[in-house]
N, C-alpha and C positions, 0 to 999 in steps of 0.2 A: 943450809937450813932444811931443804926438801928431804935429805936423808934423816934427819930426825924427826920430822914429820911422819915420814913413812915407818921407821921404827916405833914410833908411838902410837900410830894408827894399828901397825900390827899387833903389838902388845895389848893395845885394848881389844882388838877383835879376838884374840886367844882367851884374854882374861873372860870377855863375855862368853866365848864357847866354852871354856871351863865351868863357869857359874851355870849355864844351861846343862850340862851333863851333870854337875852336881845337885840341880834342881830335881833330878829323878829320883824317886824315892827308892830304897833300898831297904830291905828289913834285915838286920844282922840278927839271926836267931840264936846265936851263940857259938861261943869258942872254947877249945879243948884242946890238949897235947897228948900225944901218945908214943910210946916208945917206938924207935930209938930216937927221938928227937924230932918228930914231925908236928908241925903247929896246923891245927884245922880250923876253919872258919865254916860256920854254916849258914846260909843264907837263904832267903825268898827273894827271888829277882822277879823283874816286871816280864812278863811273856814277851818272847822273841821268834823271830824268823830263823830256823835253825836248817841250814843244808841238809839235806837226805830225809825228805818227808817219809820215806820208806822206814825210816827207823826212829823219827822223832815226831811228836804230836805237832800238827799245823798250829802256826800262831793263833788263828781264829777259833782253833778248838780249845785253847789253854786257858788256865787261870794263873798259875803261877809258873815261874822257871825256879825250881829247887837247885841248889848249887851247895857244894862241897870244895872248898879250897883246901889243898894238903901241899904244904911247903916245910921245906926241910928248915930247923931251927938253929940257932947259936949252939944247940946242944947235941946236933946231928954227929954221927961218925964221921971221922977224918976222910976228906976227899968229897964229901957231900956238899953242894953248893948252895950255902944259906940264902933261903928265899927262893929257891929252885922248886919246881914243882916234883911231888913225888908219884911217880907213875906206876901203873900196872895195879893199883888197889881195885879191890872189889867192893864196890860203895852201892848200899841199897836203902831205900826209905820207905818206912810204912807210914801212911797218913791216914789216922783216925779222925773221924768226925764224932766229937765229943758228946753231941746231943743224939746221933743216930746210930752211934759206934759202927757205921758202915767203914770199911777200910779199902785201902789202895796201896798195893806195893810195887815199887818201881827201882828199876835199876839205874843207877846214875852213870852215865857214860862220859867217856873223855870229850870235851869240848875246848874249843879255843874262841876266844874274842880279845878285842882291843883292852878292855878296862882290866879283866882278871887273867888274862892269858890263858895258859892250860889248867883246867879243873874237871871235876865232875859234876854233871848236871843232867836235867832232863824237864821237859814242858810235862805238866800236869793238868789234869782237869781235876778239880777237888771233888771228893766223894761228897757232896753236900753243897748247899750254899755260901758264897763268898762271904757272907756277914756272919757266918757260924765260927765256933772255934775248933781247933783241930789240935791234937798231940800228934807229933811227927818223932818217929824213932829212927835214927839214921845208924845204921851197921856198918861200920868199915872194918874189912878184912884184909888179909894178906892177899896176894896175887893167887889167882887159882892154880893149881899143880900144873906146871908145864908153860906157864905164860912169862917165867921169867928165869934165867939161869943165875945160880949162886956160886959166885967164885971161892975158891979155898980160904982167901984172906977175909972176906966178909963172915964166912960162915965161922971161923976161927975166932975172930974178934969182937963179932956183933951177934950173929945168931943164924940158926939155919932157916930163917924165915925173915922177910923185910920188916914186918911188924907183928905183935900178937894182935892189932887190931883194936876194937872196941865198940862199946854200944852207947848212943847219947840219946837220951829223952828229953823233949822240949814239950810243956804242956801250954794248953790256953792261949793258943797262938792264933791270931785274927789276921788274916790275909787280905782283908776287904780292899785296902787302900792300893796294896800290891797289884790285885787282880784287877781293880777297876782304872788301873793306869796304864798308859800307851807308851812305847819308846819313839814311835813316829806318828 
């Protein structure tokens, strides 16, 4: 009987922990797909403590954690791990304040966490007040020359590039709830 109670208690604790994690607001900005079989999810996440203060904005100086999740889809070339991270992409975001037209351009760098695993992201300070609206233009480009080797079979069956990339624009975004939220 004690074992059943222990399992019940553990299940309840895990369930409450999962509810707590799900209670954190997350802003799905949009979703899209690009060739050859890459699914993209664009997010505005809660600011976070990211190791490497020399490279990433400190959490206390951040409004939003912008993210792009890039994973292989069911339509990916043979050998691509469906759901696996697509590495070496060159991802940038231009954030424009719709009231003042002030802009900020950032490179989204590879990140690793427990919820999204590998993704592209950057802590940012919005170019204006957190309650204003913004346009965000994400640019997803193939890897920079020399950052990835293309084997003969890939070049023959798919392309001389990993992806042609794409530009994705999202308007009238309000990050207030995300910017005022905390992870801890």
